[in-house]
N, C-alpha and C positions, 0 to 999 in steps of 0.2 A: 352183556351190558348194552344199553340202548342209545347212549349219546356220549359225546366227547367229554363233557364235564365230569360224568361219573367215573371216567377212566382214571381219575386221581386215586381211586380206591381199587384199582385193578390188581389182581393176583393177591400177593401176601399183604397188600396195603389195607385190607379189611378182614374182619372176622365176625363170627357169630358166637355169642356167649350164651350157652344153653342152661347154665346153672343158677338162674335167678332164685335167690333164697330170701328175698326181702331186703330191707334197708341195710346198707353196708355199715357195720359197726365195728369191724375189726380189721387188722392188717392182712389177715389171711385172705379175705375176699378181694382186697386190692391186689394182692400178689397173683391171685387166679386171673383177675382181669388183665393184668400186665402180661401174664404168660399167654393168654389167649390172643392178645393184641400182637405179641411178637416184636421182633426188632424192627421190622419194616412197616408195622401197622400204623395207620392213621385214623382208623375208625372201627368201632365195634357196634354191631346190632345186638342189643341186650334183650333177649326174648322176654316177653311179658314185662318189659320195663321201658325201653327207649333206646337212645343212641348215646355214644360216647366218642369223642374225637380228641386227638392230641396234636400238638404242633410244636415247632421250635420257639414260637412266641404265643402269647395269649391271642393275638390278632389272627395268627394262622389257625389255631385251634377253633376259634369262633367262626372263621370263614369256612373251614372244613365241616363244622357242625351244620351250618346253614346249607352248604352244598350237599351234604349227606341227607339231611332232612328233605330238601327239595327233590333230590334224586329218588328217594324212596317214594315220594308222592307221585312223581312222574312215572315211575315204574308201575305203581298201582293203577294209575290212569291208563297206561298203555296196555296192561294186562286186561283191564275191564273192557277197553275199546276192542282189543283183539278178540276177546271172548264174545262180545256182543255182535261183531260183524262177521266172525268166522274167519277173518284174515289172520295170518301169522304176523308176529313181530319181526322186524328186520333188525338184527343185532350187528354190532360192530364186529368185524372179523378179527381173529386173533393177532394177525400181523399188525394191523392198524392199531389195535388196542395196546400191544406191547410198545410200538413206536411212540404213540401219544403219551403213554405213561412215562416212558423214559425221557421224552423231550420236555414234558410240561409239568410233571407232578411235583418236582422239587423246587420250592421257591428260591433256593440258593442258586439254582442253575438257570433261572429265568433270565434271558438277556435283557439288558436295559432297553427302553424304547429308543427308536432312532431319533436323532435330533430333528427338530422342526425345521422345515424349509421355509415356512410362511408363518407369520404371527397368528395366534389364535383369533378366531372370529368373535367379535363382541356379541354376546347373546343377551346380556342384561347389564344392569348397573352394578351388580354385585357378582362375585364368584365365590365358589366354595372350595376351601382347602383344609383337609384334615379336621373337620368339625368346627372350623371358624369361618364365618362369612366376612369377607373383606370387600371393601369398595373396589370396583374394577379400575385398574390404572388408566389414566387418560392417555 
C-alpha cells in the first residue's frame, strides 16, 4: 500500500471478487459477495465490474467508496510513473500499516477533535454546515 489513506483497507479490510458472472439477480450472488468481503471487510474489488464498499452508515460506505476509487487511481498512476522512470515505489512498511489501520480505520474509535482555543477566522460572509449554507454569525 502506498499511502496513509488507503490503509483503511489494510489486511482483511478488503478483498478481490473473482467470480463476476454478470448482473446480480439472485440472493446466491449476494451471499458470495458477503463471504468474500468477510467480517472485517470494508471494500471489494469486483473483477471486470468495479468496486463495492460497506459501512456502518450510508455516509461511511459512500466515503469509503470514494476513498477506494481514488486509491485505485493513485495506485495506477504510481505504477505507471514507476514503470516509466525505472524507479521503484516506496511502500508503507507493515508496522506502520498495522498501526495506522488500528488507530484510524474505525470511525467509532476516532477521537473527537480537540476544543478550539481561538474562534474561527472569518473567511466569507457565509459558511457551510452539512449541506446547508448559513449566514456567518456576526
